[in-house]
N, C-alpha and C positions, 0 to 999 in steps of 0.2 A: 504494497500501501506504499503509496509518495504520502512524503512525511515534505514540510516546511522549513528549511533552514532559515532560522531568522537572526541577524549578528550586522553591524555597522562600526566597520566597516567592514564586508564578509566576504573573505578568501576562497572561491574556489577551484584548488587545487590536487585535487586528487577524482578519482570516480564518483559523483553522486548521482550516479541515471538515475530518473523514473520517482528524483526531488525536484522540488523548487525548492529558489533563493530567494532572500527579499533582505536587503539590507535595511529598509523599515516599511513596516507590518501592519495596518490600524485599522478600525470599523466606523471609530465615528468623528474621531480625531482626523486632523490633516496628518499625509506625509510628506515629510521634510528630510531635507538633506541626508535623504539614503545612499550610500557605497554598495555596489554590491561587484566584484572584482574577477569572469575569470582566468585566470593561467594558464598556460602550460599544462597538461594531465587535466589539468579540470572538466569534469562532464555533469553534465546539469539539463533540465526537461529547459523550466520556465525564473530566466533572470527578471527580479522587479530595483535596483534602486531603493523608488520607493512606488506604493497599495495601499488606498484606501478607498474604501466601500462609501460610506458620507461625507467625508473631509476631500478637502485638493489637497491632489498627489506637486507637489512642490521641488524645486530645485531637490534634484537627486539625478545621483549618477551611475550608471547602468559602464562597466568595460573588460572589453573583449583583445585579452594578450595570448592567447592559445585556449588550442581546450576547445573542445565544442558544447554547443549547446539550442534544448528546440528552438526557443523563443527570449528576444533578447530584449525591456523595458527598462529608457531614463525611467519612469517616472504612470502609474495608472493611478485612475480616480475610477467609481461605477458609477456616483452619484454627481459626480462635482468633477470642478473644469484640473484639468495638466497639465500646468506653466509651468514650465523655466526652471526643463526639466533638459538631462546630458545623457546621451548612447557616444561608446566609440569602439574602431573594429579596427584592429591595428593586425590584430593573426587569427590563424584558425575559422572557426566553420562553426554560420544557426544555422538550423538546415528548415527553418521558417522564417520567421517577418524580424526584420529589427524594427522598433518604435520612438524618436525620442519622448513624445509624451499623446496618452494613449486616454483619451475618457470617451468613457459608452452612449452620457447623454446629456456633457454639456460640452463647453469649448475646450478644444486643446491649443495652448495660446504661447509661442516664445521657448519653442522647443529646437531639440541642435542635435541632429546625429553630424558624426567625422570620420569615413574611411578612407584610412590606406593602406592596410590588405587583406587582406581572410577573403574567404566566400561565403556568400549567405543567398539567401530566395528573393526576400521582395524586401524595402525599405519603404521610413514612410515619415517624416523629420514630422508630424502631428498628425494625428489620425481622433477627430468623432465617429466613432459611429451608430450617434446615432441622429437629434435636429441638432447637434453642436455646431459651433461653426471652426474650421481650422484656418488657424490664421500665425504667420510673423512667425511661421517656425524656419529650420533651414535643415539643405541637406549637404554634404561636403565630402565628396571625395574624391581622393588623387590615386588610386587603387585599390586592388582587388576586382574578386568579378559579383556582379551580382544577377542574377537566375533570373528572379522574375522582374516583376516595376520599380521606380524607382519616383515615389512624394514627396516631391515638399511635403504642401498639405491635401489629408484627404477628407472631407466630410459625407459621409452615404449617405446620410436629411438635410445636411446643410447648404454654408456656405466655406467656400474655402478664399484667403485672400489674404494678398502680400507676400505669399511664401518661397521660398528661392530653393532651387536645389544649384552648386555650380560645382564640375566636373575639369577635374587636370588632369588627368588617368583611370586606367582604370578599365575595365568592359561594363557595359549595360546587354543582356542580353535582349530586355523586353525592353516597353518606354519609358517614355519619363513624361513625367507633368511636374511644373511649378506648381498648379494647384489641379483639383480635377473633385467635381461634387456634382449632385445633384441640384442645387441650385445653381446660386451664384458661384463661380470659382477668374475672381474682378482681381489683376492686379500682382500677377503669377509673375518667376524666374527660372526662368534657364536660362544659364551661361553653361560651354562649352569650350576649356580652353587646350581638351588633348583628350585621350580614349577616343575606346571605339562603342558604337550606341552603334549596333543590332538591329533595333526593333526601331517606332518610330517617335520623333522628342517636341514634344506640346509646350508650348508654355504657358498655357491654361485651358481646361474642357468640362464645359457645364451641361446634363443631358437636358435640363430645363428650362433653362433661365439665361442670363443674359455669362458670357467666356470674355470679359470686355477690358481693354489696354492693361492686356500681358505682353510678356517682351523673348525674344530669344535672342541671345545673342554666342554668334559662334567664331573665335578665333581663332581654332586648331581644334588635333583631333580627326576623323570619321564619324562619318552619318553613312546609316547603309540603308535606310529604310526616307520615313518625310518626315517633317518637319512640318510642322505647325505652329502660326502664328499667337489661335486663338479657334478652336473651336464650341461650337454646341450642339446639338441634337437639336435640340423643339427651341431651342432660342433664339437665343441674339452675340454674331461673333465679332466683334467692334473699337478703328483701331488698338487693333492689335504690332505688335512688330514684331520682323526680321529682320537684324542685320550680319552680314554674314562680311568676314574682313578676312578671314584663313578654313583649312581641314577643309577636306576629300567628303566629294555628295553626290550619288552614285541614283537619289531618285526623283521623288517630287516633292520639292519647295512647292509651299504655297501661302498666303500670305495671312488668308482666313479660310474657316468652311464650319458649313452647313451643314447636317446628315439629310433635314430634312421639309418638307414643303413651305409648314412654319417659320422657316428658324429667316435673320436675316445674318445678312455677310455685308457692311459697310467700312468702309472709310480703314479697310485696314493698307497695311504698306513693307512693300520686302524692300530691302538696300543691301547690297550688293559692293563690294568695293577690291577682294579681292577670295585665292581660295580655288579649289583643282576641282567642274564640274565634268564628269566623266558624261557622256554623251549621251547617256539612259536620259539626263535628267531636264525633267519638266519643269520649269514657271509659272506657278499659278498665281492670281492675286485671289480667287477663289477657284471652290469643289463642292461639292454636293448636289445638293438638290432643294438647297435657299430658293423659293418664289420674290426675294425682295433679294437685293443690293447692289450697290453702285459706291463711288470710290474711292473703290483697291488699285494703292500705284504703286508701279517698281523702278525702284532710284536705281540703270547702272551704269559703275562708275570703269569697269574692265573692260579692256577689250581679245579680242580671236577665243573666243571658246566656238563650242562648237557641239549644240545639243539636239536632246531630241524637242524642244518645243515649250513655247513661249504662250498662255492664254487665259483668258478672262481677266484681264487690266483692264481697268478701266484709266487711266492717266498712263504711261507709259514713256521714260526720260533719260534720256540716254546721255552719259561724261564723256566728255570724249581725253582721256588722259593726255600725254603730254606725250606720248610712244605712238601715237598714230599719225601714222603720214598721207596723205593725199593714195587714194588706189585701195588703203585697207577695209577690212572689214571684221565688224564689231562681234556678229555672233550669225551662227549659219545655223540653219533648224533640217533637223533630219527627218520629222513628221511629215506623211502627208500631203498634208495639209495644216495651215497657220490663218487664222480666223481676228483681227484685232480690230475688225469695222465699226466696235465697241469702245474703242478707244484714244481720247489724244497725245501726239505723239511730240516728245520737246526735246532735243538737241543741242547739246553748249559747250562750248571747252573752256578750260583756266588760262591763266595769263603764263606766256610761255608756248604754248602750241606754234608746233613749227608747221600749221596750217594756213593757207595763203588763198587767196578770193579764186577762186573754180576749180579748187579743190574740190575734191567728191571724197563720200564713206560711204560707203553699203553698211547701213545699221542695223540691217535687217535683210540676209540669202536662203529664203523657201524653197521648200519643193514648190510649191502651191501658196499665195502670197494675199488674203482679202485685207484692205484696208475701206478706210470711209468714204476717198477717194484720194484719183490719180496724186492727186497732188495736193497735197494736206498740210494745214497748217501749224506754224511752229507753236511749240505752246508752252512754253516755257515756264509761267505764274507758276507758276510749283517749283522749281527750282529753283534752290542754291549753292550756292559757289561758283553764280559761272561768272565768265569776263564778260565788258557788256561791250565789250571790245570786237564781239565779232557774230556775227547774222549770219545763218543761213535756209538753204528752203528744203523743205519734202518733199520729193515721187517718189512712185510708185514706179520701178522700167519695168517691165515683165512682173517675174513672183522674184523682187529686189525692193528696198525701199531704202532710196539713197538720199541722202548729206551733202547739199554744195557751200559751198561757202563766199554770200554775198558780201561779204563785209570785214574787214584784219587789217591790220593794223603792218603796214608800211614794211616792206622785208631790210633789215636791218641792209649798208652799204658793205660791202666786201671788201675788205682792209687788202692795204694799196691800190681801191678801187679810187682816181680822182672827185674830188672834195671840193664841195664850193665856198669862198674868198667868204668869209661875213658881209656884210657889208655893200658886195659888188648888183649888181646887175648885170641879166642877163646879156645886154651887148656889151656894158663891156669887160664882160670875162671876153666873150669872143675879139673882142680887138687885145685883147693882151695876149689869146691865144697867138692870132696871127707874126705881131709884131715878134713874142717869142719864136715862132717855128722861123717868120727872117732871121732874126738874128743869129740861132742854130746853120741856119741854111750860107750865112757869109762866113760862119767859122768855116764851112766845112771847104769852102771853097778858098777859103782862105791858107788853109793849111794842107791844101791842093796846089794851088800856086805853089810854094813852101817846097814842098819836096821838088820840084819838076824844074 
């Protein structure tokens, strides 16, 4: 029969399989400042830094630096809040879940999970299994392997708000969510600097309500499946942001997603400033069956891409880097057809661009391209950081979208070329040049006569 091992601190370094370990365990009072530490050689079923049925579980800690556990919890409460609890994993194995703080009936707030090694099934910074909220929780991972889903914050029946996931290494085998909730999933963030994500990454996801103002920032690592700024099954996905400056991508990257026809997907943004994009990549403003869409934008700040397709953007902005020259391609698309007829398109260059008047750049080379018209206006109202010294026209030529430079700074004179003398008019300069030529001819003639 399973027994409770209660001590504070509670050090588990022997085989205690079949038992549960607690730093603090309370029925009525708050459970606070409890510590459980599972070390090399230790085996335990469940480990709780602190647990209370009626009271708050707060400022408890659980750690695994070796050995095995079935589940590890910083702090948990049945009927009250779980706040400011922590879990750290550096080695060993957790067969099921790692949870910073869990509440059955109320909120899980400001809990932390830190993973620097080991293997575990599922990770949750903060978890409310009932109608409570999961808010201000964090998960940070720099190494190790997570076999199932990672949640910054998770609420089965309530909201997930302002949760964070930061990944600097390791492997995530399944989904990554900044926040996931039945109701609202707003203001959550995922940042990826390194590591391998083998499945989908969501900033925030709501089943019935809003998934708004979520953010994904990726500067490195590998994402093998979807990247979604924010998604909702039945509600709204609005003002979500995906920002990519590095990393390797293989599949679909979308600013927002609405699963069913009752959903709304508006004003989401994808910004790409760097990274490696395989030919299987598709870039979308939104996906799913959403009945209401609009205002979904992409800011593309790199060139030389060959990918599958670009689709469902309402605004498509091209920022030409200074490495782009006359005749270059920005994006080549492999899909059989590309429909950008609903997109306003803008292009601009930064100060220092080598482009001159009359130069052309192929923004999109497609297999079959549809735009709103063959000559589209250059819509730059939503763009920032552009030089006012450059202007472009846009034209669809066959299945290519061509930008032509109509205004550019005057080219700098080449070194060694004749320079105008300040203050001299054109006629005066021409007269001086004639006089100089005459003097030069006289000297040549004089030298010839002397030689004779």
